[in-house]
C-alpha positions in Angstrom: 24.1 271.3 99.8 24.1 273.4 103.0 26.7 276.0 103.8 26.9 274.9 107.5 26.5 271.4 109.0 26.3 270.7 112.7 29.1 268.4 114.0 26.8 266.9 116.7 23.9 266.2 114.3 21.9 263.0 114.2 23.5 259.6 113.4 24.9 259.3 110.0 23.2 256.1 108.9 20.6 257.7 106.6 21.4 258.6 103.0 20.8 262.3 103.7 23.1 262.2 106.8 25.7 260.3 104.9 25.8 263.1 102.3 26.5 265.6 105.0 29.7 263.7 106.1 31.2 263.5 102.6 34.8 264.6 102.7 34.2 266.8 99.6 31.7 268.8 101.6 33.1 269.0 105.2 36.7 268.1 104.7 38.7 265.4 106.5 38.6 266.9 110.0 34.9 267.8 109.8 34.0 264.4 108.5 35.9 262.5 111.2 34.5 264.7 114.0 30.9 264.2 112.7 31.5 260.4 112.6 33.0 260.4 116.1 30.1 262.4 117.4 27.6 260.1 115.7 29.3 257.1 117.2 28.8 258.5 120.7 32.4 259.7 121.4 32.7 262.9 123.5 33.2 265.5 120.8 32.8 269.2 121.8 29.7 270.8 120.1 30.2 272.8 117.0 29.6 273.2 113.3 31.4 273.0 110.0 31.3 275.7 107.4 31.3 273.6 104.2 33.2 273.8 101.0 30.1 275.1 99.3 30.4 278.1 101.5 34.0 278.5 100.4 32.8 278.4 96.8 30.1 280.9 97.5 32.7 283.2 99.1 34.9 283.0 96.0 31.9 283.6 93.7 30.6 286.5 95.8 34.0 288.3 95.5 34.5 287.3 91.8 37.7 285.3 92.7 36.9 281.9 91.2 38.7 282.6 87.9 41.4 284.6 89.6 42.3 281.7 91.9 42.1 279.2 89.1 44.4 281.1 86.8 46.9 281.7 89.5 47.0 278.0 90.5 47.6 277.0 86.8 50.6 279.3 86.8 52.4 278.0 89.9 56.2 277.8 89.6 56.9 274.9 91.9 60.7 274.7 91.3 61.2 278.4 92.2 60.7 279.0 96.0 60.7 282.8 95.8 58.3 283.0 92.9 56.0 280.4 94.5 55.9 282.4 97.7 54.9 285.6 95.8 52.2 283.7 94.0 50.9 282.2 97.2 50.9 285.6 99.0 48.9 287.2 96.2 46.1 284.7 96.5 46.0 284.9 100.3 45.7 288.7 100.1 42.7 288.7 97.8 41.0 286.2 100.0 41.7 288.1 103.2 40.5 291.3 101.6 37.2 289.6 100.4 33.8 290.0 102.0 31.9 287.0 103.4 28.4 287.0 101.8 25.9 288.6 104.2 23.6 285.6 104.3 26.5 283.3 105.1 27.8 285.7 107.7 24.4 285.8 109.4 24.2 282.0 109.4 27.6 281.7 111.0 26.7 284.2 113.6 23.5 282.4 114.4 25.3 279.1 114.8 28.0 280.8 116.9 25.4 282.3 119.2 24.3 278.7 120.1 27.8 277.9 121.3 28.8 281.3 122.8 32.1 282.2 124.4 35.4 280.9 123.1 35.7 278.7 120.1 38.4 276.9 118.1 38.5 277.5 114.4 40.2 274.8 112.5 40.8 274.3 108.7 39.4 271.1 107.3 40.8 270.3 103.9 39.1 267.9 101.5 42.4 266.0 100.9 43.7 266.0 104.5 43.7 263.1 107.0 43.7 260.5 104.2 45.4 257.2 104.3 48.4 258.2 102.1 48.9 261.8 103.2 48.0 263.6 106.3 48.5 267.3 105.4 49.3 267.6 109.1 49.5 271.2 110.2 49.6 272.6 106.7 46.3 274.6 107.1 45.8 277.0 110.0 44.0 276.7 113.3 43.0 279.6 115.6 42.2 279.0 119.2 40.2 280.9 121.8 38.4 283.0 119.3 35.5 285.1 120.7 33.0 287.4 119.0 31.3 287.3 115.6 33.8 289.6 113.8 36.8 287.7 115.1 35.2 284.4 114.1 34.5 285.6 110.5 38.0 286.9 110.2 39.4 283.6 111.5 37.3 281.8 108.9 38.9 283.9 106.1 42.3 283.2 107.5 41.6 279.5 107.3 40.5 279.8 103.7 43.6 281.8 103.0 45.8 279.1 104.5 44.8 276.8 101.7 47.1 278.9 99.6 50.3 279.2 101.6 53.4 278.2 99.7 53.9 275.2 102.1 50.4 273.9 101.3 50.9 274.4 97.6 54.3 272.7 97.6 52.9 269.8 99.6 50.0 269.3 97.2 52.4 269.3 94.3 54.6 266.7 96.1 51.6 264.5 96.6 50.8 264.6 92.9 47.7 266.8 93.0 47.0 268.2 89.6 47.4 272.1 89.4 44.1 272.3 87.5 42.2 270.5 90.2 41.5 273.3 92.7 41.5 272.3 96.3 38.7 273.3 98.7 38.6 273.9 102.4 35.9 273.6 105.0 36.2 275.2 108.4 35.4 273.6 111.7 34.1 275.8 114.6 34.0 274.1 118.0 33.4 275.1 121.5 36.8 275.7 123.1 37.9 273.2 125.8 40.0 275.1 128.3 42.0 272.0 129.1 43.7 271.1 132.3 45.8 268.8 130.2 45.8 267.8 126.6 47.7 265.8 124.1 47.7 263.2 121.3 47.6 259.4 121.2 48.4 256.8 118.7 46.4 253.6 118.7 49.6 251.9 117.3 53.2 252.7 118.1 54.6 254.8 115.2 58.2 254.2 116.1 58.2 250.5 116.4 55.1 250.0 114.2 53.7 247.7 116.9 49.9 247.6 116.6 49.4 246.1 120.0 50.5 249.2 121.8 48.9 252.6 122.4 51.2 255.7 122.8 49.8 258.6 124.8 51.6 262.0 124.9 50.4 264.6 127.4 51.2 268.1 128.5 49.7 270.8 130.7 47.2 273.2 129.2 46.3 273.2 125.5 47.7 270.5 123.2 48.9 273.1 120.7 52.3 273.2 122.3 52.7 269.5 121.9 51.5 269.3 118.4 53.7 272.2 117.3 56.7 270.6 118.9 57.6 273.3 121.4 56.9 271.0 124.4 58.5 267.8 125.5 55.5 265.9 126.7 54.9 263.1 129.2 54.7 259.8 127.3 53.0 256.6 128.2 53.0 253.3 126.3 50.1 250.9 127.0 49.6 247.3 126.0 46.4 247.4 123.9 45.0 244.1 125.1 44.9 244.9 128.9 45.6 248.6 128.9 48.5 248.1 131.3 51.1 250.9 131.3 54.3 249.3 129.9 56.5 252.3 129.7 56.4 255.9 130.9 58.7 258.8 130.3 58.4 262.1 132.2 58.7 265.1 129.8 60.0 268.4 131.1 56.9 270.3 129.8 58.9 273.5 130.0 56.1 275.5 128.4 52.4 275.6 128.9 50.0 277.0 126.2 46.9 278.5 127.6 44.3 281.2 127.0 45.8 284.7 127.0 44.4 286.5 130.0 45.4 289.9 128.7 43.5 289.8 125.4 40.9 288.0 123.4 41.3 285.8 120.4 44.7 284.4 121.3 46.7 282.0 123.3 50.0 282.5 125.1 53.0 280.2 125.9 54.2 280.6 129.5 56.9 278.9 131.5 55.6 275.9 133.4 56.1 276.2 137.2 58.8 273.8 138.4 56.6 271.6 140.5 54.3 271.0 137.5 57.3 270.2 135.2 58.3 267.4 137.6 54.8 266.1 138.0 52.8 263.9 135.6 50.3 265.9 133.6 47.7 263.1 133.8 47.0 260.4 136.4 47.4 256.7 135.6 43.6 256.2 135.7 43.2 258.9 133.0 45.9 257.2 130.9 43.9 254.0 131.1 40.6 255.8 130.3 42.3 257.4 127.3 43.6 254.0 126.2 40.1 252.5 126.4 38.7 255.4 124.4 41.5 255.0 121.8 40.6 251.3 121.4 37.0 252.1 120.8 37.7 254.8 118.3 40.1 252.6 116.3 37.5 249.8 116.3 35.0 252.2 114.9 37.3 253.3 112.1 37.6 249.7 110.8 40.5 248.9 113.1 42.9 251.2 111.2 45.5 252.9 113.5 44.4 256.4 114.6 46.1 259.6 115.5 43.8 261.2 118.1 43.9 264.6 119.7 42.3 264.9 123.1 41.8 267.2 126.0 40.8 266.8 129.7 38.8 269.3 131.7 37.7 268.6 135.2 38.4 264.9 134.7 36.2 264.8 131.6 37.8 263.6 128.3 37.0 265.3 125.0 38.0 264.1 121.5 39.2 266.9 119.4 40.2 264.9 116.3 40.8 261.4 115.0 42.5 260.6 111.8 44.3 257.7 110.2 48.1 257.5 110.9 50.1 258.2 107.8 53.8 257.7 107.0 54.2 254.4 109.0 54.3 251.0 107.5 52.2 249.1 110.0 52.3 245.3 109.6 49.9 244.2 112.4 52.4 241.5 113.5 50.5 241.0 116.7 47.4 240.0 114.7 49.5 237.4 112.9 49.8 235.8 116.4 46.1 236.2 117.2 45.6 232.4 117.2 48.0 232.0 120.2 46.5 230.8 123.4 49.6 231.2 125.6 50.4 234.5 127.1 52.9 236.7 125.4 56.2 237.3 127.2 57.4 240.6 125.8 60.1 240.9 128.5 61.7 237.7 127.3 64.5 237.7 124.7 63.2 236.3 121.4 65.7 234.8 119.1 65.8 234.5 115.3 68.3 231.7 115.3 65.8 228.9 115.4 64.1 230.2 112.3 67.5 230.6 110.6 67.7 226.8 110.9 64.2 225.5 110.6 62.3 228.2 108.6 64.8 230.0 106.4 64.0 233.1 104.3 61.2 235.6 104.6 57.9 234.1 105.9 54.4 235.2 104.9 51.7 235.6 107.5 49.7 232.8 105.9 52.5 230.3 106.1 53.4 231.3 109.6 49.8 231.1 110.9 49.5 227.5 109.5 52.9 226.2 110.3 53.6 227.9 113.6 50.2 226.8 114.9 51.0 223.2 113.9 54.4 223.5 115.6 52.9 225.0 118.7 50.2 222.5 119.1 52.6 219.6 118.6 55.0 221.1 121.1 52.2 221.6 123.7 51.0 218.0 123.3 54.5 216.7 123.6 55.4 218.8 126.7 52.2 217.5 128.4 53.3 213.9 127.5 56.6 214.6 129.2 54.8 216.0 132.3 56.0 219.6 131.9 52.9 221.7 132.1 55.0 224.9 132.6 56.8 224.3 129.2 53.4 223.6 127.6 52.1 226.9 128.9 54.8 229.1 127.4 54.4 230.8 124.0 57.0 229.4 121.6 56.9 231.6 118.5 56.4 235.2 117.5 56.1 236.9 114.1 57.9 240.1 113.3 58.2 241.7 109.9 58.4 238.5 107.9 60.6 236.7 110.3 59.9 234.1 113.0 61.2 234.4 116.5 61.4 231.8 119.3 61.0 232.5 123.0 64.3 232.0 124.9 62.4 231.4 128.1 60.6 228.4 126.4 63.9 226.9 125.4 65.4 227.5 128.8 62.5 225.8 130.6 62.6 222.9 128.2 66.3 222.4 128.6 66.2 222.7 132.4 63.6 219.8 132.5 64.7 217.6 129.7 68.4 217.9 129.0 71.1 216.8 131.6 73.5 219.5 132.4 76.5 218.0 130.6 74.5 217.6 127.4 73.0 221.1 126.9 75.5 222.7 124.6 73.7 221.8 121.3 70.2 222.6 122.8 71.1 226.2 123.7 72.9 227.2 120.5 70.0 229.5 119.6 70.2 231.5 122.8 72.3 234.6 123.7 75.8 234.5 125.0 74.9 234.8 128.7 72.3 232.1 128.6 74.6 229.8 126.7 77.2 230.2 129.4 74.8 229.8 132.2 73.0 226.7 130.8 75.1 224.2 132.7 74.1 225.9 136.0 70.4 225.7 135.3 68.5 223.3 137.6 68.1 219.7 136.7 66.4 216.7 138.4 67.5 213.2 137.4 64.3 211.9 139.1 62.2 214.2 136.9 64.2 213.2 133.9 63.8 209.4 134.4 60.0 210.0 135.0 59.9 211.8 131.7 61.6 209.0 129.8 59.2 206.5 131.5 56.2 208.5 130.5 57.4 208.7 126.9 58.2 205.0 126.7 55.1 203.6 128.3 52.4 206.2 127.8 53.0 207.3 124.2 53.9 206.0 120.8 57.0 208.1 120.9 59.4 205.8 122.7 63.1 205.6 121.8 62.5 203.5 118.7 58.7 203.6 118.3 58.6 207.2 117.2 60.5 206.2 114.0 57.7 203.9 113.0 55.0 206.4 113.9 56.7 209.2 111.9 57.3 207.0 108.9 53.7 205.9 109.0 52.6 209.6 108.7 55.0 210.0 105.8 54.0 206.9 103.9 50.4 206.0 104.9 48.5 208.8 106.4 48.8 211.6 103.9 45.3 212.9 102.9 44.4 213.1 99.2 47.4 211.0 98.2 47.1 212.0 94.6 48.3 215.4 93.5 45.6 218.1 93.7 44.2 219.4 90.4 43.9 223.2 90.6 41.1 223.2 87.9 39.2 220.6 89.9 39.5 222.7 93.1 37.6 225.5 91.4 34.5 223.3 91.5 34.7 222.7 95.2 32.5 224.7 97.6 34.0 227.2 100.0 33.2 224.8 102.9 34.6 221.7 101.1 37.8 223.7 100.4 38.2 224.7 104.0 37.6 221.1 105.1 40.4 220.0 102.7 42.8 222.5 104.1 41.9 221.5 107.7 42.7 217.9 106.7 46.2 219.0 105.6 46.8 221.3 108.6 45.7 218.6 111.0 47.9 216.1 109.3 50.9 218.4 109.5 50.3 219.0 113.2 50.0 215.3 113.9 53.1 214.6 111.8 55.1 217.2 113.8 53.8 215.6 117.0 54.9 212.2 115.9 58.4 213.6 115.4 58.6 216.1 118.3 59.9 213.8 121.0 62.2 212.0 118.7 63.8 215.2 117.4 64.0 217.2 120.5 64.6 214.5 123.1 65.9 211.2 121.6 67.8 212.4 118.6 69.2 215.5 120.4 70.5 213.4 123.2 71.9 210.8 120.7 73.8 213.5 118.7 75.2 215.0 121.9 76.2 211.6 123.3 77.9 210.7 120.0 79.9 213.9 120.1 80.9 213.3 123.7 81.9 209.7 123.0 84.2 210.9 120.2 85.6 213.7 122.3 86.4 211.3 125.2 87.2 208.0 123.4 88.4 208.7 119.9 92.2 209.2 120.0 92.8 209.3 116.2 94.1 212.1 114.0 91.0 212.8 112.0 89.8 216.2 113.1 86.7 215.8 111.0 85.7 212.5 112.4 82.2 213.6 113.5 81.4 215.1 110.1 82.7 212.0 108.2 80.5 209.8 110.3 77.3 211.5 109.5 78.1 212.2 105.8 77.7 209.7 103.0 74.8 207.8 104.6 74.4 204.2 103.8 71.1 204.7 102.0 70.4 207.3 99.3 68.1 210.0 100.7 65.2 211.6 98.8 67.2 214.8 98.4 70.2 212.9 97.0 68.0 211.1 94.6 66.4 214.4 93.4 69.9 215.8 92.7 71.0 212.7 90.8 67.7 212.7 88.8 68.4 216.3 87.8 72.0 215.6 86.9 70.8 212.7 84.7 68.4 215.0 83.0 71.2 217.4 82.3 73.3 214.5 80.9 70.5 213.5 78.6 70.3 217.1 77.3 74.0 217.2 76.8 74.2 214.0 74.9 71.3 214.9 72.5 72.5 217.4 70.0 69.0 218.6 68.9 67.8 219.0 72.5 71.0 220.8 73.5 70.6 223.2 70.6 67.0 223.9 71.5 68.1 224.5 75.1 70.7 227.1 74.0 68.2 228.9 71.8 65.3 228.9 74.2 64.4 231.2 77.1 64.0 229.8 80.6 60.2 230.1 80.3 59.8 228.4 76.9 62.3 225.5 76.7 60.1 222.7 78.2 57.1 223.7 76.1 59.2 223.6 73.0 60.8 220.4 74.1 57.4 218.7 74.1 57.1 219.5 70.4 60.5 218.3 69.4 60.5 214.7 68.0 64.2 214.2 68.7 63.6 215.1 72.3 60.7 212.8 73.1 62.8 210.6 75.4 64.3 213.6 77.2 60.8 215.2 77.7 59.5 211.9 79.1 62.4 211.8 81.5 61.6 215.4 82.5 57.9 214.5 83.1 58.9 211.6 85.3 61.2 213.9 87.2 58.3 216.3 87.7 56.0 213.5 89.0 58.6 212.7 91.6 59.9 216.1 92.6 57.6 218.7 91.1 56.5 219.9 94.6 60.1 221.0 95.4 62.7 223.2 93.9 61.7 226.3 95.9 64.4 228.6 97.3 62.8 229.0 100.8 60.4 227.2 103.0 57.4 229.4 102.6 54.8 228.2 100.1 54.7 231.8 98.7 57.7 230.8 96.6 57.0 228.9 93.4 57.8 225.2 93.1 59.1 223.6 89.8 55.5 222.6 88.9 54.6 226.3 89.1 57.7 227.7 87.3 59.7 225.6 84.8 62.4 228.4 84.9 63.5 226.9 88.2 64.8 223.8 86.5 66.0 225.6 83.4 68.3 227.7 85.6 69.5 224.6 87.5 70.1 222.8 84.2 72.0 225.7 82.7 74.4 225.6 85.7 74.9 221.9 85.3 75.4 222.2 81.5 78.0 224.9 82.0 80.5 222.2 83.0 82.0 219.5 80.9 79.9 216.7 82.3 82.8 215.0 84.0 81.4 215.3 87.5 79.4 212.2 88.5 77.2 212.6 91.6 76.8 208.8 91.9 80.6 208.4 92.1 80.8 211.2 94.5 78.1 209.6 96.7 80.1 206.4 96.7 83.2 208.2 97.7 81.4 209.8 100.7 80.1 206.4 101.7 83.6 205.0 101.5 84.9 207.8 103.6 82.1 207.2 106.2 82.8 203.5 106.3 86.5 204.2 106.8 85.7 206.6 109.6 83.5 204.0 111.3 86.3 201.4 110.9 88.8 203.9 112.4 86.7 204.6 115.4 85.9 200.9 116.0 89.5 199.8 115.7 90.6 202.3 118.2 87.8 201.5 120.7 88.5 197.8 120.6 92.1 198.4 121.8 91.0 200.5 124.7 90.0 199.4 128.2 86.5 198.0 128.2 86.8 198.1 124.5 83.9 195.7 123.8 81.5 197.7 125.9 82.6 200.9 124.2 82.2 199.4 120.8 78.7 198.2 121.7 77.8 201.6 123.1 79.2 203.4 120.1 77.4 201.1 117.6 74.1 201.6 119.4 74.3 205.4 119.5 75.8 205.7 116.0 73.2 203.5 114.3 70.5 205.6 116.0 72.1 208.8 114.8 72.4 207.5 111.2 68.8 206.4 111.3 67.7 209.8 112.4 69.8 211.5 109.7 68.1 209.4 107.1 64.7 210.1 108.5 65.4 213.9 108.9 66.2 214.2 105.2 63.5 211.9 103.8 60.6 213.4 105.8 61.2 216.8 104.2 60.2 215.3 100.8 56.9 214.1 102.2 56.3 217.3 104.2 57.0 219.4 101.1 54.4 217.4 99.2 51.8 218.3 101.8 53.0 221.9 101.9 52.5 222.1 98.1 49.0 220.7 98.4 48.2 223.4 101.0 49.7 226.0 98.6 47.3 224.8 95.8 44.3 224.8 98.1 45.1 228.2 99.6 45.7 229.6 96.1 42.2 228.7 95.2 40.9 230.5 98.3 43.0 233.5 97.3 41.6 233.4 93.7 38.1 233.5 95.1 38.7 236.3 97.5 40.3 238.3 94.7 37.6 237.5 92.2 35.0 238.7 94.7 36.7 242.1 94.8 37.9 241.7 98.4 41.7 241.9 97.6 43.2 243.8 94.7 45.8 241.2 93.7 45.6 237.5 93.3 48.6 236.8 95.5 47.5 239.2 98.3 46.1 236.2 100.2 49.6 235.2 101.3 49.8 238.3 103.5 46.8 237.4 105.6 46.6 234.8 108.3 44.5 231.7 107.8 41.8 233.1 110.0 41.8 236.5 108.3 41.7 234.9 104.9 38.7 232.7 105.7 37.0 235.6 107.4 37.1 237.4 104.1 35.9 234.3 102.2 33.0 233.8 104.5 32.0 237.4 104.6 32.8 238.1 108.3 36.2 239.8 107.7 37.0 243.5 107.5 38.1 244.0 103.9 39.4 247.5 104.3 41.5 246.5 107.3 42.7 243.3 105.5 43.8 245.4 102.5 45.8 247.7 104.7 47.4 244.7 106.4 48.4 243.2 103.0 50.1 246.4 101.9 52.2 246.7 105.1 53.0 243.1 105.4 53.9 242.7 101.7 56.3 245.6 102.0 58.0 244.1 105.0 58.3 240.8 103.2 59.8 242.3 100.1 62.2 244.5 102.1 63.5 241.3 103.8 63.5 239.3 100.6 65.5 242.0 98.7 68.0 242.3 101.5 67.0 245.9 102.3 66.0 244.8 105.8 67.8 242.4 108.0 65.7 241.1 110.9 67.4 241.6 114.3 69.1 238.5 115.8 67.3 239.1 119.1 64.1 241.0 120.1 62.7 242.2 123.4 59.6 244.3 124.0 59.1 244.5 120.2 62.5 246.1 119.7 65.9 244.9 118.7 68.0 243.5 121.6 71.7 243.5 121.1 73.7 240.7 122.8 76.2 242.8 124.9 78.7 240.0 125.0 78.5 239.3 121.3 78.6 242.9 120.1 79.3 245.8 122.3 77.2 248.8 121.2 79.3 251.9 120.5 77.5 255.2 120.7 80.2 256.9 118.5 83.3 256.0 116.7 85.4 258.2 118.9 83.3 257.9 122.0 81.4 261.1 121.5 77.8 261.1 120.7 74.4 262.3 121.8 71.7 260.1 123.2 68.2 261.2 122.7 65.1 259.3 121.7 64.0 258.3 118.2 60.9 259.7 116.6 61.2 258.2 113.1 63.0 255.0 112.4 66.0 254.6 110.0 69.7 255.4 109.8 71.4 258.1 107.8 74.9 259.6 107.6 75.4 263.0 106.2 76.4 266.6 106.8 74.9 268.4 109.8 73.3 271.7 109.0 72.4 273.6 112.2 69.5 276.1 111.5 68.1 278.1 114.4 65.9 280.4 112.2 63.8 279.8 109.2 65.6 282.8 107.6 68.6 280.5 107.3 66.8 277.7 105.6 68.6 278.5 102.3 71.8 277.1 103.7 70.3 273.6 103.6 71.4 271.5 100.7 70.4 268.1 99.3 71.1 265.3 101.7 71.9 267.5 104.7 70.7 266.5 108.2 68.7 269.4 109.6 69.5 270.3 113.2 67.0 272.7 114.7 64.9 273.4 117.8 61.6 272.5 116.3 59.7 272.8 113.1 56.3 274.1 112.2 54.4 273.8 108.9 56.4 276.5 107.3 59.4 274.2 107.3 57.6 271.5 105.2 59.3 272.1 101.8 62.8 271.4 103.3 61.7 267.8 104.0 62.0 267.3 100.3 65.8 267.7 100.4 67.1 266.7 103.8 68.3 263.2 104.6 67.5 263.2 108.4 66.3 265.4 111.2 67.4 266.2 114.7 65.1 268.3 116.9 65.7 269.6 120.4 62.0 269.4 121.5 58.9 267.5 120.6 57.5 264.0 121.0 56.4 261.3 118.5 53.6 263.5 117.3 55.5 266.8 116.8 55.2 268.2 113.3 58.8 267.4 112.4 58.5 263.8 113.6 55.2 263.2 111.7 56.6 264.5 108.5 59.9 262.6 108.9 57.9 259.4 109.1 55.9 260.3 106.1 59.0 261.1 104.1 60.9 258.1 105.4 63.5 260.2 107.1 65.2 259.1 110.4 64.6 261.6 113.2 65.8 262.0 116.7 64.9 264.4 119.5 68.0 265.4 121.5 68.1 268.3 124.0 70.5 271.1 123.1 71.3 269.5 119.8 71.9 272.9 118.0 74.8 273.6 120.4 76.2 270.1 120.8 76.3 269.2 117.1 78.9 271.2 115.1 77.5 272.8 112.0 79.0 271.1 108.9 80.1 267.9 110.8 79.5 264.5 109.4 77.0 262.7 111.6 74.9 259.5 111.7 71.3 259.7 112.9 69.8 256.5 114.2 66.0 257.0 114.6 65.5 253.6 116.4 68.4 253.8 118.9 67.8 257.5 119.4 71.4 258.4 118.9 73.4 261.0 117.0 77.0 260.1 116.3 79.5 262.8 115.4 82.2 261.3 113.1 84.2 264.4 112.3 84.1 268.1 112.6 83.0 270.4 109.9 84.9 270.0 106.7 82.7 271.8 104.2 80.4 274.7 105.1 
């Protein structure tokens, strides 16, 4: 293989060209620059000195064995010894001679560039998906002349063996015997007017529908090293509109040293330029468009891009995958939406708390939310409210479902009279709930809505019950239970048609109920409550609850509970079966029961129970969770709880008692109403509304049984799709399919999807789901602009316990409380102990080992892409940038760092030094 490869060589689609872009030959940086150049992106001309050249250098100087033996003897746990070992390797490399033939070749390639060049290390392990190696290897700017260039190349090779690089490789699990290699990129220097970095996804919020641009005057080195507070712009990725902007002080400008070659200099930025934006808005938009194209080229994976602008021309200096951030691509989960997003609206979790429950997978959301949305749009158009139909209703965020408050406000303003709105605004924030009664309302529009519903649809006041019941009992596709083994014989196309039948059915079922639930029943429940508040003069404070509990007919859920109780009673009364139950594990009991002669009747009872209720038993709504047909342990655990008692509780008797209490409550209300003025009319009105509410309560419970049966059928069908995608090598795990949307999953199945991107999405989304499921992450109650919104009237945010605190901006999310350790010089780094919060001005790569022990970081300067911020995200440490932090935070104090709110709270002064 060659010693030198041109960065701006021909396209890399041939086998020979592909070899030249192998990471093992040209390193991560060199590879990405060659790929960017081949794709037509504006990369400055240059060349890469390959790892073969590095090997040749070691061999020429007889250093191969020396380096190998030194690497095998590294003492990672002893910082001082490791530093001595690293220095020894660096010295022999710096004292080595570059082979004459290689030196001549480098000189020849350099003569084609001429002038000033940038010399950058390109490690074979850097810029990978799981570890960036950001800043660990050296870069030299504004190098001029052959001798200076060759010396810079040796310095790059030597930087492979700094203690920080060695320690980082050890932390990443690189085997000591596997010697790393380094290529060196030499590029024409861009004497930038402005430069910076940009993320094609927001590393702080993990939003993949945003682009973050950081910019400063001069070279970007000051920004990357963290000594400059840059200008920051946040763009929406879909339209490249600038959503947010923050003017940085840009106190320092890094530029070419006018007094000497081969160096740069940091100079104070003139005051007018500090107060001016370093790039114009049109340049921000051009950068955003370039970022989108680069991300698309790299399989849609979020990119960290270094750029420079000279005379209004943009150059790409580097592009690498973002590491250390758990992206979930939540915006892609909502890609099916047709309505415009409303990021400025307040989005509430409270609707999901009631109607979704538990963590939600992208697959379930994409199926169910689409059905809900389409049903809601059709219904709003039926009612004559095009503005309601045009509003986006749902949004997905880290395994939770959020509902648009503006949608609910528009619906309530049109469809709910002012005096009846309390129940319909319970999901909204405090201010909206208080203001609901003052929102506009037109009785004329309301009457027109009711007339449209009654005469133009099948969703009239009583008709909707019949239509909804018809969907539950008559219109279910594939009425028999699906056979997973039989589904394996279906073609891909037949399987998708089957799933579409079920999703269409679910949408139509939701539509048949929508008006009934959100107009008729909501009004009936509110009217019943107001009737009781105004007319009932009895002493029963729980009258409303008693009226809607103990319904006159046994619901499907009640029947399921009674059937399970009866199964427990059968086990309790059968000595042989009870003994088997006690001696069996939760996974084996039912299989062993099938082989027990004395338990034949009990097993038959269990099989009948499964036939009726096997599609239920799940803890949460999402079809990710197993049903009792999938996992017999579900019923074993329930039965174990039932068998733990003495069997005296009788659910049938309890049901009858609730019914008796309801009947007594009804009699109590009716007796009192009869003795009131216009008693007969009040009784008639109460009976009409109350019977309607009871009918709705029965329907609401029973329909879940049928909906769950359809949901389970979809689970089986999608499981077969997931099995095929896994079997074809497109997803690593059989249950990965749950973490893709329906469209993404079928894209893989049909060969049109991006497998690499889908696999990355699965990892991030599964992690978010499991964090929520385990209780390690609690979704915010409200969201706005992709961030948590705190209801100011419900919970007043306190910056500090005692009123003192520092407001900065977060650069790595998370919260941590620990001892502050103020370090203004690397010489004092030995004072840092396990769990301390490091407080310092800025960090460069030499500080890397300390990230293994600290619990949080506070910097005085630097943006999202400063070295310290990048490593904090990679090490899952909260980080905040706060001006003057080293003087405002007492050394040794107990503090809390909040990387999302961007705050540092001082709880108490130093107690332990």
